C-alpha positions as CSV (number, residue, x, y, z in Angstrom):
1,M,-10.0,-6.8,3.6
2,I,-9.6,-10.3,5.2
3,Y,-7.4,-13.0,4.1
4,S,-9.1,-16.3,4.0
5,K,-6.6,-18.5,5.1
6,I,-2.9,-18.0,6.2
7,V,0.1,-19.5,7.9
8,H,3.4,-18.1,9.3
9,G,6.5,-19.0,8.3
10,K,10.5,-18.1,8.5
11,F,12.2,-15.7,5.7
12,I,14.9,-17.2,4.1
13,D,16.4,-15.5,1.0
14,R,14.9,-13.4,-2.1
15,P,16.1,-14.7,-5.2
16,N,14.2,-11.6,-7.4
17,R,11.5,-9.4,-6.7
18,F,8.7,-11.8,-7.6
19,I,9.6,-14.5,-5.1
20,A,11.1,-15.6,-2.1
21,H,12.1,-18.8,-0.3
22,V,10.4,-19.1,3.0
23,E,10.8,-22.1,5.7
24,V,6.9,-23.3,6.3
25,E,6.2,-26.0,8.9
26,G,9.7,-27.4,8.4
27,K,9.8,-27.0,4.7
28,I,11.2,-24.8,2.3
29,E,8.7,-23.2,0.3
30,T,9.3,-21.0,-2.9
31,V,6.5,-18.5,-2.4
32,H,5.5,-15.4,-4.7
33,V,6.0,-11.8,-3.1
34,K,3.4,-9.5,-3.3
35,N,5.1,-6.1,-3.6
36,T,8.3,-5.5,-5.9
37,G,9.4,-3.0,-4.0
38,R,12.9,-3.1,-2.2
39,C,11.6,-4.0,1.3
40,R,15.2,-4.2,2.2
41,E,14.5,-3.1,5.9
42,L,11.9,-5.8,6.1
43,L,12.9,-9.4,4.6
44,L,15.9,-10.0,6.8
45,P,17.0,-13.5,6.9
46,G,14.8,-14.9,9.6
47,V,12.5,-12.6,10.7
48,E,8.8,-13.9,11.0
49,V,6.5,-13.6,7.9
50,V,2.9,-14.1,6.9
51,L,1.8,-15.8,3.9
52,E,-1.5,-16.5,2.1
53,D,-2.0,-19.6,2.1
54,F,-3.5,-21.6,-1.1
55,R,-2.9,-25.7,-0.4
56,Q,-6.5,-26.0,-0.3
57,N,-7.4,-24.8,-3.7
58,P,-4.5,-23.9,-6.0
59,G,-6.2,-23.6,-9.0
60,K,-3.3,-23.1,-11.7
61,R,-0.9,-21.1,-9.6
62,R,2.7,-21.5,-9.3
63,T,3.3,-21.4,-5.7
64,L,1.0,-22.5,-2.9
65,F,1.6,-19.4,-1.0
66,D,1.8,-15.3,-1.2
67,L,3.9,-13.3,1.5
68,I,1.7,-10.5,2.3
69,A,3.3,-9.4,5.8
70,V,6.4,-9.2,8.0
71,Y,7.1,-8.6,11.6
72,K,10.0,-6.1,11.0
73,I,12.8,-6.1,13.6
74,Y,15.3,-3.7,14.5
75,P,19.0,-5.2,14.6
76,E,19.8,-2.2,16.4
77,H,17.8,-2.0,18.9
78,L,16.9,-5.7,19.5
79,E,14.8,-4.7,22.7
80,K,12.4,-3.5,20.7
81,K,9.2,-5.9,19.5
82,P,8.9,-6.5,16.0
83,L,6.4,-4.6,14.1
84,L,4.0,-6.2,12.0
85,I,3.7,-4.8,8.4
86,N,1.2,-5.6,5.9
87,M,3.3,-5.4,2.7
88,D,1.0,-6.6,0.1
89,S,0.8,-4.1,-2.6
90,Q,-2.7,-5.1,-4.0
91,A,-3.9,-4.4,-0.5
92,P,-4.0,-0.8,-0.5
93,N,-7.1,-0.5,-3.6
94,K,-8.9,-3.2,-1.9
95,V,-8.9,-1.5,1.3
96,V,-9.6,2.0,-0.1
97,F,-12.7,0.8,-2.1
98,E,-13.9,-0.7,0.8
99,W,-13.6,2.6,2.9
100,L,-14.9,4.6,0.0
101,K,-18.4,2.6,-0.2
102,Q,-18.3,3.2,4.3
103,Q,-18.3,7.0,3.5
104,Q,-21.3,8.5,4.4
105,K,-22.7,12.4,4.3
106,N,-26.3,12.9,6.3
107,N,-26.9,8.8,6.7
108,E,-26.5,8.9,2.8
109,P,-23.5,7.1,0.6
110,L,-21.2,9.9,-0.2
111,F,-20.2,9.0,-3.5
112,S,-22.7,8.0,-6.1
113,V,-20.1,6.4,-8.8
114,I,-17.1,5.0,-7.7
115,H,-15.1,3.6,-10.3
116,P,-11.6,1.7,-10.1
117,E,-9.3,1.5,-12.4
118,Y,-10.2,4.5,-14.4
119,T,-9.1,5.6,-17.9
120,Y,-8.4,9.3,-18.1
121,G,-6.3,10.4,-21.2
122,Q,-3.5,7.9,-21.6
123,S,-3.5,6.8,-18.2
124,R,-5.6,4.7,-15.6
125,V,-6.0,6.4,-12.3
126,D,-6.7,4.0,-9.2
127,F,-10.4,5.7,-8.9
128,Y,-12.9,8.0,-10.5
129,L,-15.4,9.3,-8.0
130,E,-18.4,11.5,-8.3
131,N,-20.1,12.6,-4.9
132,T,-23.1,13.7,-3.5
133,D,-22.0,17.6,-4.3
134,H,-21.9,16.3,-8.1
135,E,-18.0,16.6,-8.3
136,K,-15.8,14.5,-10.2
137,I,-13.0,13.4,-8.5
138,L,-9.8,11.5,-9.3
139,M,-7.7,9.3,-6.4
140,E,-4.4,7.7,-6.7
141,V,-3.6,5.2,-4.1
142,K,-0.1,4.4,-2.9
143,G,0.8,1.8,-0.3
144,C,3.3,3.1,2.5
145,T,5.7,0.3,4.1
146,L,8.9,2.2,5.0
147,E,8.9,3.1,9.0
148,V,11.8,4.8,10.5
149,D,11.5,5.9,14.0
150,G,7.9,5.8,13.9
151,Q,7.7,8.0,10.6
152,G,5.9,7.1,7.3
153,Y,8.3,7.7,4.1
154,F,7.4,7.1,0.4
155,P,8.8,6.0,-1.8
156,D,11.2,3.1,-0.4
157,A,12.7,2.4,-4.7
158,P,12.8,5.5,-7.0
159,T,9.5,5.5,-8.7
160,E,9.0,7.5,-12.2
161,R,5.5,5.7,-12.1
162,G,4.8,7.5,-9.1
163,V,6.5,11.1,-10.4
164,K,4.2,10.6,-13.3
165,H,1.0,10.2,-11.4
166,L,1.7,13.0,-9.2
167,R,2.3,15.2,-12.3
168,E,-0.8,13.8,-14.4
169,L,-2.9,14.6,-11.1
170,A,-1.5,18.2,-11.2
171,A,-2.8,18.2,-14.8
172,A,-6.2,17.2,-13.9
173,Q,-6.4,19.5,-11.1
174,Q,-6.0,22.0,-13.3
175,A,-8.6,20.7,-15.7
176,G,-11.5,20.9,-12.8
177,Y,-11.3,17.7,-11.5
178,K,-11.0,17.1,-7.8
179,C,-7.7,15.5,-7.3
180,Y,-6.3,13.3,-4.2
181,L,-3.3,11.3,-3.3
182,T,-3.8,8.9,-0.8
183,F,-1.4,7.2,1.1
184,V,-2.5,3.8,2.8
185,I,-0.3,3.3,5.8
186,Q,0.6,-0.6,6.1
187,V,2.3,0.3,9.4
188,P,0.4,0.1,12.8
189,G,0.9,3.2,14.9
190,V,2.2,5.7,11.9
191,V,-0.3,8.6,11.2
192,F,1.8,10.8,8.6
193,V,3.9,9.7,5.1
194,M,6.8,12.2,4.3
195,P,8.6,11.8,0.9
196,N,12.1,9.8,1.1
197,N,13.8,12.7,-0.4
198,I,16.9,10.5,0.1
199,T,15.7,8.1,-2.1
200,H,14.2,9.8,-4.7
201,P,14.1,13.5,-4.6
202,E,12.2,14.2,-7.6
203,F,9.1,12.5,-6.4
204,G,9.0,15.0,-3.3
205,Q,9.7,17.7,-6.2
206,A,6.7,16.5,-7.8
207,L,4.7,16.2,-4.7
208,E,5.2,19.6,-3.9
209,E,4.5,20.7,-7.4
210,A,1.0,18.7,-7.0
211,K,-0.1,20.4,-3.7
212,A,0.7,23.5,-5.0
213,A,-1.6,22.5,-7.7
214,G,-4.1,21.7,-5.6
215,V,-4.1,18.3,-5.2
216,E,-5.0,16.9,-1.8
217,V,-2.8,14.5,0.4
218,L,-5.0,12.1,2.4
219,Y,-3.3,10.0,4.9
220,L,-5.3,6.5,6.0
221,Q,-4.3,5.0,9.2
222,C,-5.1,1.3,9.2
223,D,-5.3,-1.5,11.7
224,V,-2.7,-4.2,10.7
225,K,-3.0,-7.8,11.6
226,D,-1.8,-11.1,9.9
227,N,-5.0,-11.7,8.4
228,E,-6.7,-8.2,7.8
229,L,-5.9,-5.0,7.0
230,K,-8.2,-1.8,7.8
231,I,-8.9,1.9,7.6
232,I,-9.3,3.4,10.9
233,N,-8.6,7.0,10.5
234,R,-8.3,9.6,8.1
235,N,-5.5,12.3,8.7
């Protein structure tokens, strides 16, 4: 996926989960943060951030910018080069949709059905798929932005919703669906995601139970640019 127009700025603070103050071209702007997670290790005062710019076409927006990426710095290792991380929580589903449409088998599309935002039981799953083998597939997508020493972790904050999704996938797998939990890694160079058991051990436990039930976990490595996020490899 490609962002139509971007601008760089300097992060100042984040009054709440939804907005931040950023210096853009010498002016302090209130911007929408497209990630309600904590992101405390990313959004430090003074770091460079990337904003999607809507000044030419604001419509009915309350803000003129969306915060979509950040150059992560390492305060304890200032010699390390800042790492560009896409932190747009809407991006993972978009890039997975693009990636699914590109998957082929014998030069033919692998999936005959790609249904985003699929209602299953009392819940909504990110994707319902049918492949050329007529398998019925459910896929839940999670974005990973938390990196520690080159390793990805999820979640960066407790997520009861994530635990619920895992249990639903495990039940659907037992009911005859083929189920996937798919991590979109929004951090360049990271290829694998571990459960963040320190922050939310229940998620790690639910993940192990889901895998034991037959749910497969996919790790999608991305090329991260300031104006683009693209899946480049499946692990």
